[in-house]
N, C-alpha and C positions, 0 to 999 in steps of 0.2 A: 164439571170432575166428574172421573168413577171412583170410585174405589172396589176391590177384588176383594173379599171376602175371602181366607184361607177355611176350610171347611174342618172341622174336628176329629184324628182318624179316630178311626174302625175297627171292631174286630174282628179279623178276619180268621178261618183258616191258617193255625203256624206263628198265629199273634203271639209276641212276648208278654206276659200282663204284669200290673202291677194293680191289686185288688187286695179289697177288703173283702169274705164273707163267711155268712155264716151258715153255718146246716143244722135243720132243728126236724126232728122226729116229734110223735106224740109225746115224748118224755120229758121234752126241754131239745137243748145245746145239742150236739155232738163237736161240733169244731164250730168256735167265733171269733172270728179274729179284729173285728172293729176295737177291742180295747187294749190292743198291742200292738206288733208291726204289722204293716201291708203284707201278704205274699206275693210272691213274685212266679211265675207257672209260664210256662210254653201249653200252648192248646197243640191237643194231636199227641200228645207224649205220657198219656195217661194217668197224670196227676191230678184233671177230672174225669169223674163219666160221660161219658160221648151224650147223655141227655142233658148235663147240665152247662155241655161244653156247646151245644145247639142254641141252649138258652143265652148266651154268650154274643153270637156271630151276631153283627150289624149294629149292635151299642158300640154309641160314642163316646170318649172318652169324655170322663166325670161324670157317668150316670148312675142313677140307685135306681137297682132296681126287687122287687119279689117276686118268685115265683113258684107256684105250688106245683108239686110233679107225685102223680100218684103213686100207690102204694107199686114197689119193684120197678118203675121205672130207672130212679137212678142208681141204683144201685142193687138191681136183681130179684129175685126173690129169692127168701131162705133158702139152702140146698140142704139136708139133713146128712149128707155123703159132707159135710164140711164140720160137722161135732166129730171125735174124736178122744178115742184116748189114748196118752201118752204116758210111756211106765214110767218111772219113778227111776230109776239113773241114765234114761234121758234127759230127765229135768236134772240130772244132778251133774253129767256131763257138761249140759251146757251152762249152767250157772253154779248155785251153789246150794250144795247138796242138806245145809240146814233151811235151804228155802220153805216156806209155810206157805199153802195157798186155800186162798176162799172164794165162794163162789160170789160173781162179780170181778176178781181181780182183773185185769187185764195184762196180760204177761207179750212181750217182746221176742220174737224167734227170729236166729238169721236164718237169713235166707242160704238155699244149697250151695251158692259161690263165694259167698260169706260178704258179698258188696251193700246186701240192705236187709232190710227187715219186711215180719211181717203180722200181727197179734192176733191172741186171742184168746178168747175171754173164758173163765176159771166156770165152768158148771156143776160140777160134781168133784167131790175128792174120797177116793177108796179108802179102804181100810190098809191096802198093803201100799199107800202111796201114789198110786198112780192119779191122774186128773184128767177127766173130760172137759174137752177146751171145745167153742163152739169160735172157728176159723170165719163164718159168715162178719161181714162189714153190719155193722150196729144200726146202721138204717137200711139192711137188706127187708123186702118185705113191706116197708112202712112207707107212709106218706112223707115229704119231705120238703120241707121249706127251707130256697135254697133263698138269700138275700147278697146280694152284692151292689158294694161301690169298687166300680172301672176306676181308677187313678191315674197310670198309664199307658201304653201299647206300644211298642216298637214294634 
């Protein structure tokens, strides 16, 4: 009698995944889903950087792995052009006129089409209320530890 082993699914380009993952830089975790519900995402849609997607390809369902990505590999180098002053009037138009900003705060901004958002970290606040934001990814230009547990693959 012969038995036919069914191969476990493996991560392919375009796979729909359920996984836990953790992204950490030198200062510690930036994203960690291990203590919460897992993430669901599709490869190739920009939810993970191309460098991280490459690490997932070929992994078998159930795999736990940790990858070390070199500085700048996961989210590119820091771009000084991504640091910009935003006038108090625009900030008031987008949120509350009474909002107080402090260095280190992370603020969500709507995309121009209103369908999504992006974040900026407060770097500096001027006397006139203008705020200098850093729109770089928090891990841009840094080495990244990418830990993953592939729970399911469709």
